[in-house]
C-alpha positions in Angstrom: 7.3 -17.4 -17.7 10.2 -16.7 -15.2 9.6 -13.7 -13.3 12.4 -12.5 -11.1 11.0 -9.8 -8.3 13.0 -7.2 -6.7 12.0 -5.3 -3.7 13.3 -3.0 -0.8 10.4 -4.0 1.1 9.4 -7.5 2.2 8.3 -9.9 5.3 8.4 -9.2 8.1 7.4 -5.9 7.1 3.8 -5.5 6.7 2.6 -2.7 4.1 0.9 -2.3 0.7 4.0 -3.2 -1.4 4.7 -6.3 0.4 0.8 -7.6 0.3 0.7 -6.9 -3.2 4.1 -8.7 -4.2 2.9 -11.5 -2.0 -0.6 -11.7 -3.5 0.9 -11.9 -7.2 3.5 -14.0 -6.2 1.0 -16.7 -5.1 -1.2 -16.4 -7.9 1.6 -16.6 -10.6 2.8 -19.9 -8.9 -0.6 -21.2 -9.1 -1.0 -20.5 -12.7 2.4 -22.3 -13.3 5.1 -19.5 -13.6 8.3 -19.7 -11.9 8.9 -16.8 -9.6 12.1 -15.8 -7.5 12.0 -12.9 -5.0 15.1 -10.6 -3.9 14.5 -8.5 -0.7 16.5 -7.1 2.1 17.1 -9.5 4.9 16.0 -8.3 8.4 19.4 -8.2 9.5 22.9 -8.1 8.2 23.0 -11.8 7.3 22.3 -13.5 4.0 19.0 -15.7 4.1 17.4 -18.1 1.7 13.7 -19.0 2.3 10.9 -21.0 0.2 7.5 -19.2 -0.1 5.0 -20.4 -2.7 7.5 -23.0 -3.6 9.7 -20.6 -4.9 13.2 -19.4 -3.6 13.5 -16.0 -1.5 16.9 -14.5 -1.4 17.2 -12.1 1.5 20.2 -9.8 1.0 22.3 -8.5 4.2 20.9 -4.9 5.0 21.1 -2.1 7.6 17.9 -0.1 8.7 17.4 3.5 7.6 18.3 5.5 10.5 14.9 7.9 10.4 12.8 5.0 9.5 13.7 1.6 10.8 11.1 -0.4 9.0 13.0 0.2 5.7 16.5 -1.4 5.0 19.1 -0.5 2.6 21.3 -3.1 1.2 24.5 -3.0 -1.4 23.6 -2.3 -5.1 26.0 -4.7 -6.2 25.9 -8.7 -5.6 27.9 -11.4 -7.1 25.4 -13.9 -5.6 22.4 -12.3 -7.3 24.3 -11.9 -10.6 25.1 -15.7 -10.6 21.2 -16.3 -9.5 20.1 -14.2 -12.4 22.2 -16.3 -14.9 21.3 -19.6 -13.4 17.6 -18.7 -13.3 17.5 -16.8 -16.8 14.4 -14.7 -16.1 12.0 -13.7 -18.9 10.9 -10.8 -17.1 12.4 -8.7 -14.0 10.0 -6.6 -12.1 11.2 -4.1 -9.8 9.0 -2.7 -7.0 10.9 0.0 -5.3 13.9 2.4 -6.8 16.0 2.2 -3.8 18.9 -0.3 -3.3 17.5 -3.7 -4.1 15.4 -2.0 -6.9 18.7 -0.7 -8.5 20.2 -4.1 -8.2 17.4 -5.4 -10.3 17.4 -2.6 -12.7 21.3 -2.5 -13.4 21.5 -6.6 -13.8 18.7 -6.5 -16.0 19.8 -3.8 -18.3 23.5 -5.4 -18.6 21.7 -8.7 -19.2 19.3 -7.3 -21.7 16.3 -8.5 -19.8 13.3 -6.4 -20.0 12.8 -4.7 -16.4 9.0 -3.5 -15.2 9.3 -1.0 -12.7 6.0 -0.3 -10.6 5.4 3.2 -8.8 3.8 2.2 -5.6 4.8 5.1 -3.5 4.0 8.8 -3.4 7.7 9.6 -2.7 7.3 13.6 -2.2 5.3 12.8 0.7 8.2 10.9 2.2 10.7 13.6 2.5 9.9 14.0 6.2 12.0 10.9 7.0 15.0 12.2 5.2 17.9 12.9 7.6 18.3 16.3 6.0 16.3 18.9 8.3 17.1 22.1 6.3 16.1 20.7 3.0 13.4 18.2 3.2 10.5 20.7 3.5 11.7 22.7 0.5 10.4 22.7 -3.3 13.9 21.9 -4.1 13.5 18.6 -2.3 10.7 17.8 -4.2 12.0 18.5 -7.5 14.9 16.2 -6.6 12.9 13.5 -5.5 11.2 13.9 -9.0 14.2 13.6 -10.7 15.5 10.8 -8.7 12.1 9.0 -9.4 12.7 9.7 -13.2 16.6 8.8 -13.1 15.2 5.5 -12.0 11.9 4.6 -13.6 12.6 6.0 -17.1 15.5 3.3 -17.4 12.7 0.5 -17.1 11.3 -0.9 -20.1 7.7 0.1 -18.8 6.6 1.7 -15.8 3.5 0.5 -14.2 1.3 2.4 -11.6 -2.2 1.1 -10.1 -4.5 4.2 -11.1 -5.2 6.6 -13.6 -4.5 9.5 -11.4 -1.0 8.2 -10.6 -0.3 7.8 -14.2 -1.1 11.3 -14.9 0.8 12.6 -11.9 3.6 10.7 -13.1 3.5 11.8 -16.8 3.1 15.3 -15.6 6.3 15.2 -13.6 8.5 13.5 -16.4 8.0 9.8 -16.2 7.6 7.9 -19.5 6.3 4.6 -20.8 3.5 4.6 -17.9 0.7 2.1 -18.1 -2.0 1.4 -15.7 -1.8 -2.1 -13.9 -4.1 -2.5 -10.7 -2.8 -3.9 -7.5 -4.5 -7.0 -6.5 -6.3 -7.9 -3.3 -7.2 -11.2 -2.0 -10.8 -10.8 -2.4 -12.2 -14.3 -1.4 -10.0 -14.0 1.8 -11.7 -10.8 2.9 -15.3 -11.2 1.3 -15.9 -14.1 3.1 -16.3 -12.1 6.2 -18.4 -9.4 4.6 -21.0 -7.8 6.9 -24.6 -9.1 6.9 -25.7 -7.2 10.0 -24.6 -4.4 11.9 -24.1 -4.2 15.8 -26.3 -2.2 17.9 -23.3 -1.7 20.3 -21.2 1.7 20.2 -20.4 2.2 16.2 -16.8 1.8 15.3 -14.6 3.3 12.6 -11.2 1.5 11.6 -7.9 2.6 10.2 -5.6 -0.2 9.6 -2.2 -0.2 7.7 1.1 1.4 8.3 1.6 4.1 11.1 3.3 6.7 8.9 3.1 10.3 9.5 2.3 10.7 6.0 -1.0 8.9 6.7 -2.3 11.9 8.9 -4.2 9.5 11.3 -4.2 12.4 13.8 -7.2 13.9 11.5 -9.3 10.7 12.2 -8.7 11.3 16.0 -9.8 14.7 16.1 -12.7 14.1 13.8 -13.9 11.5 16.6 -13.1 14.2 19.3 -15.4 16.5 17.3 -18.3 14.0 16.9 -17.9 13.2 20.7 -18.3 16.9 21.4 -21.5 17.0 19.5 -22.8 13.9 21.6 -22.3 11.2 19.0 -20.8 8.2 21.0 -18.2 6.5 18.5 -15.1 4.4 18.6 -11.9 4.6 16.6 -9.4 1.5 16.1 -6.0 2.2 14.9 -4.2 -1.2 13.7 -1.0 -1.7 12.8 2.8 -0.5 13.4 4.9 2.6 12.3 7.1 5.5 13.2 4.2 7.6 14.0 2.5 5.2 16.7 4.1 7.2 19.9 2.9 10.5 18.5 -0.5 9.2 18.0 -0.8 7.9 21.4 0.3 11.1 23.0 -2.4 12.9 21.3 -4.9 10.4 22.5 -3.6 10.8 26.0 -3.5 14.5 26.0 -7.0 14.5 24.7 -8.3 12.0 27.3 -9.8 9.7 24.5 -8.3 6.5 25.9 -11.8 5.1 26.1 -13.0 5.9 22.4 -9.4 5.3 20.7 -8.1 1.8 20.6 -4.4 0.8 19.3 -4.1 -2.7 17.9 -0.9 -4.7 16.9 -0.6 -5.8 13.2 -2.4 -8.8 12.7 -1.7 -12.0 10.9 -2.9 -13.0 7.6 -6.0 -14.8 8.9 -6.8 -12.9 11.7 -7.0 -9.2 9.8 -10.1 -9.8 7.9 -12.1 -11.0 11.0 -10.9 -7.9 13.0 -11.7 -5.5 10.4 -15.1 -7.0 9.9 -16.1 -6.2 13.4 -16.3 -2.4 12.5 -18.8 -0.4 10.7 -16.6 2.1 8.6 -13.1 2.1 7.3 -11.6 6.0 7.5 -8.4 7.1 6.0 -6.8 10.4 6.0 -3.6 9.8 3.9 -2.5 11.8 1.2 0.0 9.4 -0.2 -1.9 6.6 -1.8 -1.2 5.6 -5.2 -4.2 3.2 -4.9 -4.9 2.3 -1.2 -5.0 -1.5 -0.7 -6.6 -1.4 2.7 -9.6 0.7 1.2 -10.2 -2.1 -1.3 -9.8 -4.8 1.4 -12.3 -2.9 3.5 -14.7 -2.8 0.9 -14.4 -6.5 -0.1 -15.8 -6.7 3.6 -18.8 -4.6 2.8 -17.6 -1.4 4.8 -18.5 1.9 3.4 -15.1 3.9 3.4 -14.4 7.7 4.1 -11.1 9.1 2.6 -9.3 12.1 1.8 -10.0 13.6 -1.5 -6.6 13.6 -2.8 -4.3 11.7 -5.2 -5.4 8.0 -6.1 -8.1 7.8 -3.3 -11.2 9.0 -5.5 -10.2 6.4 -8.0 -11.6 3.7 -5.3 -14.0 5.7 -3.1 -16.7 7.2 -5.1 -19.1 9.9 -3.4 -22.2 8.4 -2.1 -21.8 5.1 -4.2 -19.4 3.4 -2.0 -18.3 5.9 0.7 -17.3 9.6 1.1 -14.8 12.0 0.6 -13.6 14.9 2.5 -11.1 17.8 1.8 -7.5 16.9 3.0 -6.6 17.7 6.7 -10.3 18.9 7.2 -11.3 16.9 10.3 -14.6 18.6 10.6 -15.5 17.4 7.2 -14.4 14.1 7.8 -16.5 13.7 11.1 -19.5 15.1 9.2 -19.2 12.5 6.7 -18.6 9.7 9.3 -21.8 11.2 11.1 -23.7 10.7 7.7 -23.0 7.0 8.0 -23.4 6.5 11.4 -27.0 8.1 11.3 -28.3 5.7 8.8 -27.8 1.6 8.9 -29.5 1.5 5.5 -26.9 4.1 3.9 -24.3 1.9 5.6 -25.6 -1.1 3.9 -26.4 0.1 0.7 -22.9 1.9 0.3 -21.5 -1.3 1.7 -23.1 -3.5 -0.9 -21.9 -1.2 -3.7 -18.2 -1.5 -2.1 -18.2 -5.2 -2.6 -19.2 -4.7 -6.0 -16.4 -2.3 -6.7 -13.7 -4.6 -5.5 -14.6 -7.6 -7.4 -12.5 -6.2 -10.3 -9.4 -6.0 -8.0 -9.3 -9.5 -7.2 -5.8 -11.5 -7.4 -7.3 -13.8 -10.2 -8.4 -10.8 -12.5 -5.2 -8.8 -11.8 -3.0 -11.6 -12.5 -4.3 -12.4 -15.9 -3.6 -8.5 -16.7 0.1 -8.8 -15.2 0.8 -11.9 -17.3 -0.5 -10.3 -20.5 1.9 -7.4 -19.9 4.7 -9.3 -18.9 4.4 -11.4 -22.3 3.7 -8.1 -24.4 7.0 -6.6 -22.9 8.9 -9.8 -23.2 7.9 -10.4 -27.1 8.5 -6.7 -28.0 12.2 -6.7 -26.1 
C-alpha cells in the first residue's frame, strides 16, 4: 500500500507521537509498503529528507509562542497538493489536528482518499499553553477544545486511539467512528537491556519523556522528598526537555535536593534504553496519557512502574501485577508505592518480569500487522 502521513510533530522533536510515527514508518517500509511523511520544518524553509528509504517533506513553519517545541505552518500548499497527486496514496494518516493535520485532512477529502485520524494527545490538559490567560482554565475553554477536536476528527473516515479508556472518553465527548489501535514500541531495542540483577547502591527512580507542566513531574520530586524525610535514601532521574524544565530545577534548588534529583538531556535512539535500564523503577504523575509509550518502554526493560491512576495509565499499569497506581497529585501515596517496591527486591523482580510479558503485545511487529489490516479495511470500504 501507499501511505501518506501528516503530523505537526516530527524530528528533531522527541515525544510519543514522533516515536510512534517513526516506529510504524520503519515497520511498514520493511513490510514492502510505501510511505511519505509531511511535517513542519524546524525553521521557515522547505526541506526534503530521506528516512527509512522514504521521502520526508518538511514545510516552512514558526514556533508556537507559548510552547516553542510545537510549530505551525500554512494549511494550504501547492507543493503538497502536487506530491499527493504524484504519490497517489491509498490512505492518508493524520496524527495531529493542527496545521499539517488539517492540510492532510482537507486534501484527502477533496481527492476522495480515505483519511485515518489518530487521537494521541488529551488536548483539554494542554489549555495551559494557550496565549489566552482569561479563559484557558474555564469550563468554556474545555468545551471549545472538545468542539474543535470533534470538528476535526469527525471529518476523518476512521478515528484511532491507543486504549479502550480513551475510546470511551472520546465517544463520551462526541467523537465518532473510533477504534482502538495501540501505539507500538520497539520491544527488541529495549528488551535486550532488560534488568537481570539489581544494584546494591542507592536505589533510583526515573522519569523520561517530555518535560511539560501537564506531566506533573513535581509530584515525583515531592514524593522523593517525602521518602528522604522518612530516612529512605533514593535518587530521581528526570531525563528529557520541555517548557517545565526551569520550573522543576527551581523546585529542586529550593528544596535543597540537588544530590537526590538529577536532570539529564534527551538521549539518542541507542543511548536511551541503556540509560533507563540503570534505574530500578519508572514513575509518572502525568494526567494526560492516552497510553504512555515511556511506560511500555520501561516495562520492556523489566522495570516495575508507578503511575497516576488517571485516563489511560491504568490500561498499562496493573496494580500489584506490573507496578502500582496512586491517586492523581497525591505525592504521599506515590511515595508509599515507590517505598513498597524499594523495600523488596523480590517484588521488583516479580513485577518487572510481569511488565516484560505485558509489553510483548505492543511490539512494532504486532502493531504493524493490526495497522495494515485497518488500512486495508478502510481502503476497501471507501
